[in-house]
N, CA, C and O atoms as a Tinker XYZ file with bonds, in Angstrom:
   252  protein
     1  N      0.787000   -1.304000   -0.074000    73     2
     2  CA    -0.079000   -0.104000    0.057000    64     1     3
     3  C      0.952000    0.916000    0.055000    63     2     4     5
     4  O      1.995000    0.712000    0.677000    81     3
     5  N      0.712000    2.267000   -0.746000    73     3     6
     6  CA     1.510000    3.256000   -0.935000    64     5     7
     7  C      1.102000    4.251000    0.150000    63     6     8     9
     8  O      0.010000    4.283000    0.718000    81     7
     9  N      2.293000    5.175000    0.379000    73     7    10
    10  CA     1.871000    6.374000    1.218000    64     9    11
    11  C      0.801000    7.527000    0.973000    63    10    12    13
    12  O      0.715000    8.171000   -0.073000    81    11
    13  N      0.157000    7.657000    1.875000    73    11    14
    14  CA    -0.911000    9.047000    1.319000    64    13    15
    15  C     -0.125000   10.223000    1.266000    63    14    16    17
    16  O     -0.235000   10.950000    0.279000    81    15
    17  N      0.711000   10.537000    2.252000    73    15    18
    18  CA     1.331000   12.012000    2.196000    64    17    19
    19  C      2.923000   11.797000    2.355000    63    18    20    21
    20  O      3.436000   10.686000    2.492000    81    19
    21  N      3.601000   12.968000    2.318000    73    19    22
    22  CA     4.721000   12.810000    2.534000    64    21    23
    23  C      5.393000   12.246000    3.782000    63    22    24    25
    24  O      6.245000   11.358000    3.767000    81    23
    25  N      4.876000   12.914000    4.958000    73    23    26
    26  CA     4.969000   12.532000    6.591000    64    25    27
    27  C      4.582000   11.122000    6.423000    63    26    28    29
    28  O      5.544000   10.510000    6.888000    81    27
    29  N      3.847000   10.395000    6.080000    73    27    30
    30  CA     3.754000    9.117000    6.020000    64    29    31
    31  C      4.638000    8.294000    5.746000    63    30    32    33
    32  O      5.019000    7.371000    6.466000    81    31
    33  N      5.227000    8.733000    4.109000    73    31    34
    34  CA     6.428000    8.080000    3.687000    64    33    35
    35  C      7.438000    8.386000    4.414000    63    34    36    37
    36  O      8.091000    7.381000    4.694000    81    35
    37  N      7.857000    9.346000    4.846000    73    35    38
    38  CA     9.079000    9.592000    5.871000    64    37    39
    39  C      9.044000    8.663000    7.026000    63    38    40    41
    40  O      9.917000    7.831000    7.272000    81    39
    41  N      8.081000    8.849000    7.643000    73    39    42
    42  CA     7.803000    7.777000    8.589000    64    41    43
    43  C      8.192000    6.440000    8.275000    63    42    44    45
    44  O      9.130000    5.924000    8.883000    81    43
    45  N      7.594000    5.856000    7.429000    73    43    46
    46  CA     7.881000    4.612000    7.172000    64    45    47
    47  C      9.083000    4.018000    6.892000    63    46    48    49
    48  O      9.484000    2.875000    7.115000    81    47
    49  N      9.806000    5.352000    6.158000    73    47    50
    50  CA    11.468000    5.051000    5.950000    64    49    51
    51  C     11.696000    4.707000    7.360000    63    50    52    53
    52  O     11.794000    3.522000    7.680000    81    51
    53  N     11.777000    5.530000    8.119000    73    51    54
    54  CA    12.252000    5.577000    9.740000    64    53    55
    55  C     12.208000    4.316000   10.297000    63    54    56    57
    56  O     13.209000    3.732000   10.711000    81    55
    57  N     10.884000    3.795000   10.329000    73    55    58
    58  CA    10.513000    2.299000   10.682000    64    57    59
    59  C     11.385000    1.063000   10.377000    63    58    60    61
    60  O     11.930000    0.194000   11.058000    81    59
    61  N     11.253000    1.447000    8.643000    73    59    62
    62  CA    12.130000    0.326000    7.804000    64    61    63
    63  C     13.634000    0.331000    8.526000    63    62    64    65
    64  O     14.131000   -0.689000    9.005000    81    63
    65  N     14.137000    1.341000    8.529000    73    63    66
    66  CA    15.488000    1.451000    8.685000    64    65    67
    67  C     15.872000    0.782000   10.225000    63    66    68    69
    68  O     16.956000    0.308000   10.563000    81    67
    69  N     14.559000    0.910000   11.080000    73    67    70
    70  CA    15.060000    0.478000   12.506000    64    69    71
    71  C     14.658000   -1.162000   12.332000    63    70    72    73
    72  O     15.275000   -1.984000   13.010000    81    71
    73  N     13.832000   -1.504000   11.600000    73    71    74
    74  CA    13.541000   -3.216000   11.209000    64    73    75
    75  C     15.072000   -3.722000   10.780000    63    74    76    77
    76  O     15.475000   -4.851000   11.057000    81    75
    77  N     15.916000   -2.675000   10.026000    73    75    78
    78  CA    16.796000   -3.315000    9.525000    64    77    79
    79  C     18.050000   -2.975000   10.479000    63    78    80    81
    80  O     19.133000   -3.386000   10.062000    81    79
    81  N     18.050000   -2.350000   11.581000    73    79    82
    82  CA    18.928000   -2.284000   12.407000    64    81    83
    83  C     19.799000   -1.068000   11.976000    63    82    84    85
    84  O     20.922000   -0.751000   12.368000    81    83
    85  N     19.052000   -0.522000   11.144000    73    83    86
    86  CA    20.475000    0.575000   10.791000    64    85    87
    87  C     20.127000    1.982000   11.673000    63    86    88    89
    88  O     20.828000    2.965000   11.433000    81    87
    89  N     19.117000    2.085000   12.633000    73    87    90
    90  CA    18.580000    3.069000   13.474000    64    89    91
    91  C     18.151000    2.436000   14.189000    63    90    92    93
    92  O     17.539000    1.413000   13.882000    81    91
    93  N     18.380000    2.941000   15.680000    73    91    94
    94  CA    17.728000    2.488000   16.915000    64    93    95
    95  C     16.257000    2.250000   16.902000    63    94    96    97
    96  O     15.631000    2.752000   15.968000    81    95
    97  N     15.784000    1.743000   17.560000    73    95    98
    98  CA    14.369000    1.535000   17.787000    64    97    99
    99  C     13.606000    2.780000   18.764000    63    98   100   101
   100  O     12.588000    3.464000   18.661000    81    99
   101  N     14.532000    2.662000   19.585000    73    99   102
   102  CA    14.201000    3.815000   20.914000    64   101   103
   103  C     14.206000    5.230000   20.129000    63   102   104   105
   104  O     13.324000    5.980000   20.551000    81   103
   105  N     14.892000    5.701000   19.219000    73   103   106
   106  CA    15.055000    6.799000   18.671000    64   105   107
   107  C     13.575000    7.014000   17.807000    63   106   108   109
   108  O     13.276000    8.146000   17.427000    81   107
   109  N     12.863000    6.083000   17.587000    73   107   110
   110  CA    11.490000    6.404000   17.111000    64   109   111
   111  C     10.692000    6.792000   17.510000    63   110   112   113
   112  O     10.780000    6.628000   18.727000    81   111
   113  N      9.539000    7.440000   17.181000    73   111   114
   114  CA     8.424000    8.423000   17.776000    64   113   115
   115  C      7.498000    8.378000   17.153000    63   114   116   117
   116  O      7.587000    8.183000   15.941000    81   115
   117  N      6.050000    8.577000   17.904000    73   115   118
   118  CA     4.714000    8.430000   17.126000    64   117   119
   119  C      4.419000    7.647000   15.848000    63   118   120   121
   120  O      4.657000    6.444000   15.955000    81   119
   121  N      4.146000    7.886000   15.151000    73   119   122
   122  CA     3.620000    6.928000   13.993000    64   121   123
   123  C      4.863000    6.176000   13.308000    63   122   124   125
   124  O      4.660000    5.190000   12.600000    81   123
   125  N      5.933000    6.586000   13.499000    73   123   126
   126  CA     7.169000    5.523000   12.897000    64   125   127
   127  C      7.254000    4.469000   13.790000    63   126   128   129
   128  O      7.450000    3.334000   13.354000    81   127
   129  N      7.128000    4.686000   15.038000    73   127   130
   130  CA     7.271000    3.656000   16.297000    64   129   131
   131  C      5.963000    2.627000   15.956000    63   130   132   133
   132  O      6.334000    1.501000   15.624000    81   131
   133  N      4.706000    2.802000   15.980000    73   131   134
   134  CA     3.787000    1.898000   15.756000    64   133   135
   135  C      3.753000    1.421000   14.610000    63   134   136   137
   136  O      3.143000    0.397000   14.300000    81   135
   137  N      4.466000    2.184000   13.801000    73   135   138
   138  CA     4.529000    1.223000   11.946000    64   137   139
   139  C      5.400000    0.068000   12.321000    63   138   140   141
   140  O      5.214000   -1.118000   12.047000    81   139
   141  N      6.431000    0.637000   13.028000    73   139   142
   142  CA     7.614000   -0.660000   12.859000    64   141   143
   143  C      7.056000   -1.836000   13.848000    63   142   144   145
   144  O      7.264000   -3.013000   13.551000    81   143
   145  N      6.389000   -1.505000   14.953000    73   143   146
   146  CA     5.830000   -2.793000   15.531000    64   145   147
   147  C      4.718000   -3.541000   14.781000    63   146   148   149
   148  O      4.668000   -4.770000   14.835000    81   147
   149  N      3.774000   -2.782000   14.042000    73   147   150
   150  CA     2.817000   -3.514000   13.427000    64   149   151
   151  C      2.766000   -4.051000   11.851000    63   150   152   153
   152  O      2.069000   -4.878000   11.262000    81   151
   153  N      3.803000   -3.208000   11.485000    73   151   154
   154  CA     4.118000   -3.731000    9.793000    64   153   155
   155  C      5.263000   -4.750000    9.736000    63   154   156   157
   156  O      6.101000   -5.086000   10.573000    81   155
   157  N      5.078000   -5.046000    8.759000    73   155   158
   158  CA     6.373000   -6.155000    8.001000    64   157   159
   159  C      7.407000   -5.380000    7.432000    63   158   160   161
   160  O      7.306000   -4.155000    7.364000    81   159
   161  N      8.321000   -5.950000    7.049000    73   159   162
   162  CA     9.394000   -5.098000    6.134000    64   161   163
   163  C      9.063000   -4.971000    5.120000    63   162   164   165
   164  O      9.363000   -3.850000    4.711000    81   163
   165  N      8.401000   -5.742000    4.194000    73   163   166
   166  CA     7.484000   -5.493000    2.800000    64   165   167
   167  C      6.922000   -4.683000    2.579000    63   166   168   169
   168  O      7.062000   -3.895000    1.644000    81   167
   169  N      5.793000   -4.703000    3.785000    73   167   170
   170  CA     4.938000   -3.640000    4.028000    64   169   171
   171  C      5.632000   -2.335000    3.762000    63   170   172   173
   172  O      5.547000   -1.620000    2.764000    81   171
   173  N      6.506000   -2.127000    5.122000    73   171   174
   174  CA     7.250000   -0.708000    5.072000    64   173   175
   175  C      8.045000   -0.519000    3.654000    63   174   176   177
   176  O      8.207000    0.562000    3.087000    81   175
   177  N      8.381000   -1.444000    3.322000    73   175   178
   178  CA     9.081000   -1.144000    2.099000    64   177   179
   179  C      8.392000   -0.151000    0.736000    63   178   180   181
   180  O      8.668000    0.890000    0.139000    81   179
   181  N      7.216000   -1.354000    0.709000    73   179   182
   182  CA     6.260000   -0.263000   -0.409000    64   181   183
   183  C      5.815000    0.720000    0.160000    63   182   184   185
   184  O      5.506000    1.575000   -0.670000    81   183
   185  N      5.593000    1.080000    1.357000    73   183   186
   186  CA     4.991000    2.550000    1.860000    64   185   187
   187  C      6.242000    3.669000    1.682000    63   186   188   189
   188  O      6.084000    4.821000    1.277000    81   187
   189  N      7.609000    3.015000    2.109000    73   187   190
   190  CA     8.797000    4.165000    1.943000    64   189   191
   191  C      9.178000    4.414000    0.519000    63   190   192   193
   192  O      9.676000    5.476000    0.144000    81   191
   193  N      9.001000    3.699000   -0.028000    73   191   194
   194  CA     9.316000    3.781000   -1.772000    64   193   195
   195  C      8.515000    4.602000   -2.609000    63   194   196   197
   196  O      8.784000    4.967000   -3.753000    81   195
   197  N      7.336000    4.901000   -1.821000    73   195   198
   198  CA     6.535000    5.736000   -2.773000    64   197   199
   199  C      6.950000    7.198000   -3.235000    63   198   200   201
   200  O      7.493000    7.898000   -2.380000    81   199
   201  N      6.780000    7.652000   -4.315000    73   199   202
   202  CA     7.318000    8.805000   -4.856000    64   201   203
   203  C      6.779000    9.832000   -4.208000    63   202   204   205
   204  O      5.580000    9.770000   -3.935000    81   203
   205  N      7.601000   11.060000   -3.804000    73   203   206
   206  CA     6.756000   12.555000   -3.180000    64   205   207
   207  C      6.104000   13.121000   -4.022000    63   206   208   209
   208  O      5.101000   13.648000   -3.540000    81   207
   209  N      6.239000   13.277000   -5.254000    73   207   210
   210  CA     5.809000   14.084000   -5.840000    64   209   211
   211  C      4.401000   14.100000   -6.206000    63   210   212   213
   212  O      3.858000   13.177000   -6.814000    81   211
   213  N      3.706000   15.374000   -5.753000    73   211   214
   214  CA     2.283000   15.133000   -5.788000    64   213   215
   215  C      1.249000   14.816000   -4.886000    63   214   216   217
   216  O      0.023000   14.918000   -4.894000    81   215
   217  N      2.188000   14.361000   -4.034000    73   215   218
   218  CA     1.875000   14.158000   -2.388000    64   217   219
   219  C      1.572000   15.484000   -1.535000    63   218   220   221
   220  O      2.164000   16.547000   -1.720000    81   219
   221  N      0.513000   15.266000   -0.520000    73   219   222
   222  CA     0.569000   16.503000    0.000000    64   221   223
   223  C      1.181000   15.960000    1.186000    63   222   224   225
   224  O      1.274000   14.787000    1.549000    81   223
   225  N      1.709000   17.367000    1.896000    73   223   226
   226  CA     2.894000   17.184000    3.247000    64   225   227
   227  C      2.138000   16.655000    4.406000    63   226   228   229
   228  O      2.825000   15.986000    5.179000    81   227
   229  N      0.909000   16.793000    4.705000    73   227   230
   230  CA     0.316000   15.701000    5.632000    64   229   231
   231  C     -1.317000   15.408000    5.049000    63   230   232   233
   232  O     -1.995000   16.072000    4.264000    81   231
   233  N     -1.632000   14.109000    5.798000    73   231   234
   234  CA    -2.904000   13.994000    5.645000    64   233   235
   235  C     -3.844000   14.636000    6.102000    63   234   236   237
   236  O     -3.762000   15.000000    7.275000    81   235
   237  N     -5.192000   15.018000    5.206000    73   235   238
   238  CA    -6.091000   15.589000    5.533000    64   237   239
   239  C     -7.093000   15.101000    6.702000    63   238   240   241
   240  O     -7.509000   13.951000    6.561000    81   239
   241  N     -7.487000   15.730000    7.705000    73   239   242
   242  CA    -8.193000   15.072000    8.641000    64   241   243
   243  C     -9.543000   15.418000    8.309000    63   242   244   245
   244  O    -10.072000   16.435000    7.861000    81   243
   245  N     -9.993000   14.165000    8.691000    73   243   246
   246  CA   -11.799000   14.244000    8.318000    64   245   247
   247  C    -12.761000   15.109000    9.473000    63   246   248   249
   248  O    -12.612000   15.216000   10.690000    81   247
   249  N    -13.553000   15.537000    8.777000    73   247   250
   250  CA   -14.775000   16.540000    9.622000    64   249   251
   251  C    -15.675000   16.003000   10.418000    63   250   252
   252  O    -16.502000   16.717000   10.985000    81   251
């Protein structure tokens, strides 16, 4: 599943780095920490490799 915003894509990249051992898991905060716990490496890779062009900075909140 591709990322829906730039922030989501960046959080997935941080979570993926932690899963691979290139970044400490304790350095993760918020969404990236929960992504690292709940998603597989394959899912994180799909989300992290999403192109940022044309994506909003953050996801719009529902009213």
